[in-house]
ROZAMAR-239660 format. One line per 3 residues: number of its first residue (from 0); their letters; for each residue z, x, y of C-alpha. Coordinates in nm, 4 decimals. Example, Ala and Ser with C-alpha at 12.3 -4.5 7.8 and 13.67 -1.06 7.14 Angstrom:
0) AS) 0.7800 1.2300 -0.4500; 0.7140 1.3670 -0.1060
***
This chain:
0) MRS) 11.1572 9.0764 9.6360; 11.4868 8.8950 9.6399; 11.5159 8.5179 9.6658
3) IST) 11.4584 8.3957 10.0205; 11.7133 8.1788 10.1956; 11.5425 7.9270 10.4239
6) TAQ) 11.8607 7.8382 10.6102; 11.8375 7.9501 10.9719; 12.1208 8.1593 11.1163
9) IQP) 12.2758 8.1086 11.4599; 12.1121 8.4275 11.5838; 11.8105 8.3792 11.8143
12) QST) 11.4880 8.5552 11.7238; 11.4252 8.6960 12.0721; 11.6332 8.8562 12.3434
15) ARI) 11.6139 8.9125 12.7191; 11.7615 9.2628 12.6885; 11.5219 9.5447 12.6085
18) MMI) 11.5690 9.9213 12.5895; 11.2785 10.1523 12.6751; 11.2384 10.5311 12.7098
21) RPV) 11.0230 10.6727 12.9901; 10.8186 10.9647 12.8465; 10.8492 11.3236 12.9669
24) HFG) 10.6483 11.5175 12.7061; 10.4107 11.2487 12.5781; 10.1167 11.3725 12.3752
27) FNA) 9.9344 11.3778 12.0434; 10.1827 11.4459 11.7622; 10.0177 11.6412 11.4807
30) QTA) 10.3203 11.5829 11.2568; 10.2604 11.2066 11.2506; 9.8803 11.2028 11.2432
33) GSN) 9.8532 11.2413 10.8665; 9.9999 10.8959 10.8033; 9.8909 10.7211 11.1252
36) EFQ) 9.5253 10.6161 11.1234; 9.5574 10.4818 11.4785; 9.5984 10.8210 11.6453
39) QKE) 9.2727 10.9495 11.7934; 9.2616 11.3265 11.7577; 8.9259 11.3673 11.9377
42) LAE) 9.0516 11.1735 12.2393; 9.3618 11.3896 12.2511; 9.1656 11.7143 12.2319
45) HNF) 8.9383 11.6170 12.5223; 9.2125 11.4860 12.7497; 9.5159 11.6953 12.6567
48) NIA) 9.6106 11.7822 13.0145; 9.6333 11.4246 13.1417; 9.8243 11.2616 12.8543
51) QEK) 10.1743 11.2754 13.0020; 10.0676 11.1692 13.3521; 9.8592 10.8757 13.2267
54) ARE) 10.1218 10.7678 12.9737; 10.3860 10.7584 13.2451; 10.1586 10.5487 13.4667
57) EFD) 10.1009 10.3035 13.1800; 10.4724 10.2944 13.1029; 10.5706 10.2209 13.4623
60) LMI) 10.3075 9.9491 13.4924; 10.4431 9.7858 13.1781; 10.7959 9.8070 13.3186
63) SQL) 10.6852 9.6332 13.6383; 10.5173 9.3578 13.4366; 10.8304 9.3023 13.2299
66) QLT) 11.0538 9.3007 13.5384; 10.8444 9.0218 13.6878; 10.9275 8.8036 13.3873
69) GLD) 11.3002 8.8353 13.4556; 11.3943 9.0489 13.1560; 11.7077 9.2645 13.1633
72) LYV) 11.5655 9.6134 13.1075; 11.7597 9.9239 13.0098; 11.5230 10.2098 13.0928
75) FED) 11.6278 10.5619 12.9983; 11.4512 10.8827 13.0909; 11.3534 11.1196 12.8139
78) TDD) 11.5066 11.4637 12.8666; 11.3026 11.7684 12.9600; 11.4851 12.0185 12.7395
81) IYR) 11.3551 11.8924 12.4022; 10.9924 11.8280 12.3082; 10.9643 11.4640 12.2011
84) PDA) 10.5963 11.3571 12.2140; 10.6742 11.0100 12.0718; 10.9970 10.9330 12.2586
87) VFS) 10.8311 10.6296 12.4168; 10.8339 10.4579 12.0733; 11.2094 10.4036 12.0705
90) NNW) 11.2128 10.1172 11.8205; 11.1655 10.3613 11.5321; 11.5011 10.5406 11.5511
93) VSF) 11.7471 10.2631 11.6303; 11.8048 9.8885 11.6109; 12.0769 9.6750 11.7724
96) HQS) 12.2166 9.3617 11.6085; 12.4110 9.0535 11.7112; 12.6883 9.1498 11.4690
99) GKV) 12.7632 9.4502 11.6901; 12.6044 9.6864 11.4387; 12.3738 9.9699 11.5392
102) VLY) 12.1444 10.1256 11.2778; 12.0106 10.4821 11.2948; 11.6992 10.5438 11.0869
105) PMM) 11.5511 10.8342 10.8862; 11.2242 10.9549 11.0388; 10.9380 11.1157 10.8505
108) AEN) 10.8245 11.3642 11.1183; 11.0804 11.6370 11.1830; 11.0040 11.6509 11.5547
111) RRA) 11.0754 11.2775 11.5876; 11.4323 11.3123 11.4601; 11.5337 11.4563 11.7971
114) ERR) 11.4586 11.1130 11.9492; 11.7915 10.9858 11.8158; 12.0246 11.0099 12.1160
117) MDI) 12.3917 10.9247 12.0942; 12.4181 10.9554 12.4726; 12.2042 10.6429 12.5036
120) IEN) 12.4250 10.4526 12.2604; 12.7342 10.5660 12.4515; 12.5731 10.4448 12.7744
123) LKK) 12.5044 10.1018 12.6246; 12.8718 10.0689 12.5299; 12.9415 10.0054 12.8981
126) DFL) 12.7746 9.6641 12.8726; 12.7759 9.5855 12.4998; 13.0213 9.5681 12.2111
129) IEE) 12.9334 9.8117 11.9339; 13.1429 9.7471 11.6232; 12.9811 9.9886 11.3776
132) IID) 12.7100 10.2535 11.3606; 12.5247 10.2500 11.0281; 12.3689 10.5924 10.9795
135) LTH) 12.0829 10.5968 10.7291; 11.9547 10.9367 10.8377; 12.0964 11.1132 10.5299
138) FEK) 11.7936 10.9805 10.3398; 11.5838 11.2414 10.5209; 11.7287 11.5042 10.2857
141) EGK) 11.5756 11.3100 9.9944; 11.2377 11.2672 10.1627; 11.2923 10.8917 10.2021
144) YLE) 11.2261 10.7201 10.5335; 11.2556 10.3892 10.7163; 11.1346 10.3908 11.0756
147) GTG) 11.3260 10.1017 11.2246; 11.1448 9.7928 11.3449; 10.8192 9.9789 11.2978
150) SMV) 10.8717 9.9893 10.9219; 11.0256 9.6414 10.9239; 10.9432 9.3211 11.1069
153) LDR) 11.2648 9.1225 11.1275; 11.3026 8.7482 11.1213; 11.6483 8.7514 11.2725
156) RYK) 11.6947 8.3743 11.2518; 11.6521 8.3730 10.8745; 11.7667 8.7337 10.8123
159) IAY) 11.4432 8.8370 10.6433; 11.2920 9.1845 10.6713; 10.9164 9.2019 10.6086
162) ACL) 10.8051 9.5520 10.5110; 10.4815 9.7066 10.3887; 10.5623 10.0105 10.1766
165) SPR) 10.4186 10.3415 10.2971; 10.5167 10.7083 10.3230; 10.7349 10.5999 10.6158
168) THP) 10.8936 10.2982 10.4453; 11.0824 10.3697 10.1226; 11.2334 10.0984 9.8969
171) DVL) 11.5649 10.2817 9.8592; 11.6243 10.2906 10.2340; 11.5144 9.9281 10.2635
174) NAF) 11.7745 9.8345 10.0039; 12.0407 10.0273 10.1948; 11.9475 9.8397 10.5137
177) SEA) 11.9515 9.5095 10.3259; 12.2969 9.5710 10.1807; 12.4422 9.6850 10.5127
180) LGY) 12.3111 9.3953 10.7216; 12.2598 9.1150 10.4695; 11.8845 9.0852 10.5083
183) ELV) 11.6556 8.9560 10.2342; 11.3521 9.1753 10.1748; 10.9872 9.0740 10.1532
186) TFS) 10.8062 9.3924 10.0534; 10.4361 9.4406 9.9918; 10.1526 9.6923 10.0123
189) ASD) 9.8951 9.6819 10.2910; 9.5872 9.8906 10.3653; 9.3141 9.9111 10.6266
192) END) 8.9383 9.8652 10.5941; 8.9146 10.2125 10.4355; 9.1913 10.1337 10.1846
195) KPV) 9.4340 10.3691 10.3583; 9.7963 10.2484 10.3674; 9.9090 10.0825 10.6902
198) YHT) 10.1784 10.3152 10.8216; 10.4013 10.0558 10.9925; 10.4477 9.6853 10.9284
201) NVL) 10.4595 9.6058 11.2992; 10.0929 9.6947 11.3515; 9.9853 9.4069 11.1277
204) MCV) 10.2611 9.1535 11.1863; 10.4701 8.9899 11.4592; 10.7319 8.7215 11.3910
207) GDI) 10.8334 8.4845 11.6682; 11.0772 8.1966 11.6495; 10.8363 7.9303 11.5236
210) FAI) 10.5152 8.1310 11.4879; 10.3947 8.4474 11.3186; 10.0930 8.6704 11.3742
213) VCL) 9.9846 8.8422 11.0550; 9.6858 9.0163 10.8995; 9.6931 8.8725 10.5477
216) EAI) 9.3575 9.0427 10.4892; 9.5409 9.3777 10.4838; 9.7505 9.2658 10.1853
219) KDP) 9.4996 9.3231 9.9077; 9.7107 9.1976 9.6159; 9.6686 8.8164 9.6018
222) DER) 10.0202 8.7564 9.4667; 10.1778 8.9622 9.7447; 9.9580 8.7926 10.0029
225) QMV) 10.0740 8.4511 9.8823; 10.4351 8.5704 9.8759; 10.4192 8.6684 10.2447
228) RSA) 10.2436 8.3461 10.3410; 10.4996 8.1385 10.1508; 10.7946 8.3176 10.3100
231) LEE) 10.6514 8.2472 10.6553; 10.5729 7.8838 10.5771; 10.9108 7.8208 10.4165
234) TNK) 11.0783 7.9448 10.7357; 10.8717 7.7021 10.9422; 10.6317 7.9501 11.1034
237) YIV) 10.2942 7.8503 11.2382; 10.0687 8.1300 11.1147; 9.8075 8.2878 11.3403
240) EIS) 9.5925 8.5089 11.1211; 9.4297 8.8203 11.2636; 9.1594 9.0406 11.1128
243) LDQ) 9.1667 9.4078 11.0162; 8.9453 9.4792 11.3157; 9.1974 9.3099 11.5438
246) VRH) 9.4758 9.5125 11.3826; 9.2758 9.8232 11.4763; 9.3001 9.6986 11.8365
249) FAG) 9.6797 9.6523 11.8058; 9.6684 9.2725 11.7943; 9.9555 9.2790 11.5438
252) NML) 10.1734 9.4984 11.7648; 10.3232 9.2300 11.9857; 10.6781 9.1220 12.0635
255) MVR) 10.8154 8.7871 12.1731; 11.0878 8.8145 12.4369; 11.2655 8.5608 12.6562
258) NLK) 11.4035 8.6003 13.0045; 11.7571 8.5169 13.1109; 11.6462 8.1599 13.1861
261) GNK) 11.5169 8.1173 12.8307; 11.1455 8.1279 12.9130; 10.9423 8.2875 12.6326
264) FLM) 10.6846 8.5630 12.6723; 10.4604 8.7438 12.4253; 10.4085 9.1074 12.5260
267) MST) 10.0982 9.2943 12.4128; 9.8460 9.5525 12.5312; 9.5266 9.4583 12.7121
270) QAF) 9.3276 9.5969 12.4189; 9.5138 9.3586 12.1876; 9.4632 9.0649 12.4241
273) DSL) 9.0902 9.1334 12.4572; 9.0517 9.1377 12.0784; 9.1916 8.7860 12.0381
276) TEI) 8.9624 8.4858 12.0106; 8.9975 8.1959 12.2507; 9.1365 7.9820 11.9693
279) QRK) 9.4007 8.2439 11.8909; 9.4989 8.2745 12.2555; 9.5325 7.8990 12.2934
282) SLL) 9.7451 7.8819 11.9791; 9.9800 8.1522 12.1021; 10.0068 7.9944 12.4473
285) DYA) 10.1648 7.6935 12.2788; 10.4652 7.9135 12.2002; 10.4913 8.1673 12.4797
288) RII) 10.3302 8.2932 12.7982; 10.1110 8.5956 12.7247; 10.1730 8.9186 12.9182
291) HTD) 9.9400 9.2141 12.8671; 9.9004 9.5566 13.0226; 9.6724 9.8577 12.9747
294) LSV) 9.8206 10.1034 12.7229; 9.5001 10.2786 12.6193; 9.6332 10.6359 12.6512
297) IEG) 9.9620 10.5593 12.4757; 9.7714 10.3778 12.2019; 9.5056 10.6440 12.1611
300) YGG) 9.7343 10.9461 12.1548; 10.0431 10.7943 11.9977; 9.8978 10.5380 11.7585
303) GSA) 10.1454 10.2738 11.8754; 10.1392 9.9947 12.1288; 10.3547 9.7497 12.3234
306) RCM) 10.5903 9.6428 12.0480; 10.6645 10.0043 11.9483; 10.7816 10.0753 12.3036
309) MTE) 11.0371 9.7931 12.3153; 11.3742 9.8122 12.1424; 11.5503 9.4770 12.1412
312) IHL) 11.9200 9.4737 12.2287; 12.0866 9.1887 12.0386; 12.4376 9.3309 12.0744
315) PLR) 12.7124 9.1011 12.2088; 12.7961 9.1522 12.5744; 13.1331 9.2901 12.6751
***
């Protein structure tokens, strides 16, 4: 870990502009299941024929919920010509930054690499200034991966990237990201109740502007656990701790957004919301209004939840 700067940047932590991809071929991805303990193979086998239809219904309901908050949504349709079962999880292949930089990420599963779509980036150029595209995908040839803001949870105000190392999150790619965008790294190991590595940082952690949701229980090494806690406290975060069981219900997979009027919202799935205690809910309501929607099919088949479906657009407007 590098030394952490506790001086806040001008950049806001949240944005009102969100990119999402409506699924066309959603389903259980066997190529990702080996490293994703959240995918439910038995569920997928029993309900294979309804996955796409149900996922699209859940997606559209989530879109309607987000539109009611006053967010500026950029919704793109997945294309029918290429099989992309995880296209709905767009935050893994790209991230957009206030500096005008766009980062393309190396993906572990070969069939997920087709999710990277330059036509979408070209479309966004109509409304946003893109100064540079940083392409990290060459690391795929070395078997090294970094799956966007799934692998990393970014504190954009303090330019800190929190990352639990896993087969999908390699230190060399993290260092390349850090050097390209000037982020400090807080890296650690995390595992579930069966001591299996947590595949993505954003299933156990969410960083808001003045709060953070984190499962410190998943960080088994006491020194690393204290390191993460200290980094959060030193950047003035109120910490809401969640349990490994709540992580299993996607309580870590949330995202704070704000509408064009500046009102703050915390987006999560209904499963995540139901897993929270009353005390946790009250704590979070001090910082943002909670929005939740049913994502049970997307969660069960895909092993990801609300945060994975939302790609923040922090690019400057034209």
